[in-house]
Phi, psi and omega in degrees: 000121178285170181302316177295318178297324178294311181302308177311321173288346182265004177248143174268119179263336181225128181242112171207158181209130180245141182250119171253009184271332181065007179227016186264122178264319182215149181220128173269127181296127187285109178268341176051038177070019177272158178256150181274126184287138177301121178096007175303156186263130171247120181245128178239119183270171183294147185068024176228155174216136188246128174245126175271138180228119179243118179052045179079007181249140176285130177257232186280151176239131187245134169264177186314138170144180181246135185228143167262118197279095177235185180295330187293313186258008168234062190291322182292319177291329174296317176294321180303304187289329173089017178301132181276330187235020181089150184267121183257339179269161174293163185220160180244138170195156178277133175245112180259122167271128166243132179282126189247007180288172176284130170254118182250161175070028179273132188276145168225161178186151171282122175281336174227148183302146178259131184275132177210157180269125182248140181290332183271309191255005183076225176281125176227159183252126180243146169241138179213152172211170182173203175226164177209150169260149180205163176211153169288121176241355175223087187305312182298317186287322176299321179294322183297304195271335181240306186284326184063224187263013185300131197281329177221085193265118189262169177294324175302317176291332175298308179306316179298313182293318194267339192304310182297321190281327174294317179295323180292316175303313179300319187294319177296314182292327178290314179296327183271348170285340179051032177279130179299151185290328175293344177261349182296321183297326181279354192225031188303306187289318189288327177293320175293321174299321180292326177283339182306308184298339175279325195270322191296311179306320191286313185291323175296316181297319191263335190232355186067033181237157176229127177269111183274336183213132174224119186240131174265125180258328176199142176232122190234153176247163180309157181300327179295324179288322178297318183298320180292322179284327178292319179296321183289318179298323179290329172297315183290329176287329180291320173087238176293108184299314185299324185287327186289318172299316180295317174306313181291335177286319176304316183293324175294322175291327179291323180277354167133023177112198178256166178210099176111152182291329176297319177285337179287321177293318172304315178294319174299314190287328176286321185296320176295328177297310181300308178309314181302315186298313179297318176302318178298317182294317179301322184291313181299331183286322181289328176293322187288321178298314179302321187285317187218005180226084179300326185274354184292157179296143177297138183292159178300155180298137178274181179306322186291346180275356176291146170302152177306316178246121187257145173266169178295337177291316180295313182299327188284317176299318178290329179276331189086020180230186184278165179287331172298323179293331178280320178297325173300313186300324182291328187290317186273001172092004183290314176271145180254122181200190178231150182257115181251100187068244175256007180254135172259144175232149178218152175283160168298328174298313181303318183292320172304313177306316181299321185276003175081000000 
């Protein structure tokens, strides 16, 4: 091999790179300590950008096309190297190919809950995850802030580097949007679109990226907040609490009576309300009969018709429960009375006090 052949073998004449990996973001052209020949051909394909770096400084940036590397079309590099009369000799520079196509379906998520102030719950912790699409729009900034001098910067490395940064930007955007936590679940797509104008300026300014789609797939609250939401939903589903308790009492009687002191207390309370309602209705009927219908049938006895000293049977009839229930209530002290031998007795005033 002659001297000219040896010199020619040490010069790079064509610079081009084709990506068949589908997961490469930036690639440094392998120079192997070779120098780039004056007049070498640079080929940049669609969805690619080429950044020249000379002694740690960013030089010229090339978009798609075919270029002959001369002084005229690499002015920045020419100025950095300081050729006075144009470079006629070979030169060395790092050549980075940056992929500018859209990378879709990248996952993001909060490793720890995000603290935010909510109108309904006050301070609440939220977890969120989803997907996003992005592309590189500022190659020098991307190389400087994200890829660095990595010879072959891939998508898996990018995910590790950017996940926490994307989450940080998302947290700030969610806090500034002031969307209530209860509304987040019903507004996933709307919220993702609303967050894009807040996220993109920060991501572009810091990392040279543009996020074209930002999707929330799930936003969750801590288990204790979920339990509180479930309780609130249950209360709304029950509606009128008195009607619900009466229904439960009727169901219990149909199945064979009560079981336990807690159920007995609830039934006695409902019975007291029912009795009070019945007495009010009976009193109204008696007044109507006395006012204009002298020949009408006499009304059912009102509460005032009860004897001054009541037996468990009298109290059970007034409350609409069983005599055994009344005796049990005497035993636990809910009803005030006196035990004479084996029998309980109470005053009418004590029953009125129990009814409130």
